[in-house]
N, C-alpha and C positions, 0 to 999 in steps of 0.2 A: 525373703525366701519365696521362690516360686516353685510349687510342687506340680509335677506332671501327673497324669493318670497312672495309677499303680500298674506296673507291667508284669510283675511276678510277686507272689506272696513274700512278704518280708522285705522287699527292696522297692524303692521309689526313686525316680530321678528328681533332683532338686537343684535349682540354680541358687548358688550362694553368692550374694553380692560381696564386693570387697570389704564393705563396712560390717559384715556379719560373720567374717571368718572365725572369730573367736568363739562364736556360739556353737560351731561345728568342730572346733579344734583342728582346723585346716590352715594351711599357710597362704593360700591364695583363693581368690574368687573363681567361680566356674561352675560347671555342671558336675554333680556328684551323685552316686548311688548311695542312698542312706537306708539304714535298717529301721525297724519299728521303733527304736529308741533314739532316732535322729542322729545316729553315729555314721559318719562317712565311711563307706566300705570300699568304694571304687572311685577313682577320679584324681585330679580334675580332668574334665573333658571340655572341648571347645564348643560343642553343640549338644542339644537335646538328643538328636539322632545318634550321635556317637555314644552318648551315655546309655541310651536305650539298647543299642546293639551290645554293649558290654554287659548289661544286666541280662539280656537274653543269652549271651554266650556263657555267662556264669551259671545260669539256670540249666542250660543244656549240659554243661560239664558235671553239675551236681546230680542230675537225674538222667541216668543212662537210658537210652531208648531200648524198646523191646528187640529191635533188630540187632543192636550191639550185643545184647545178652544172648540172643539166639546164636549169633556167629561164634561167640566165645564157647558155647556149649558144643558146637559142632567140631571144633578143632582139637 
């Protein structure tokens, strides 16, 4: 397993080799976003960049921006 730098609290990009899929309870090797308990949450992805983008997208959806909240209050 190769862990990248933590990109958001609670999720990290991890490369799971084919011979370690059983450790993460996934069906194939690749890049996955895993939580603090090493449970695969997103994936598999072909590259670290693709996995990191998915982690950032998920974080953006989970945390609404102040601009979005302000627009909702105006309508």
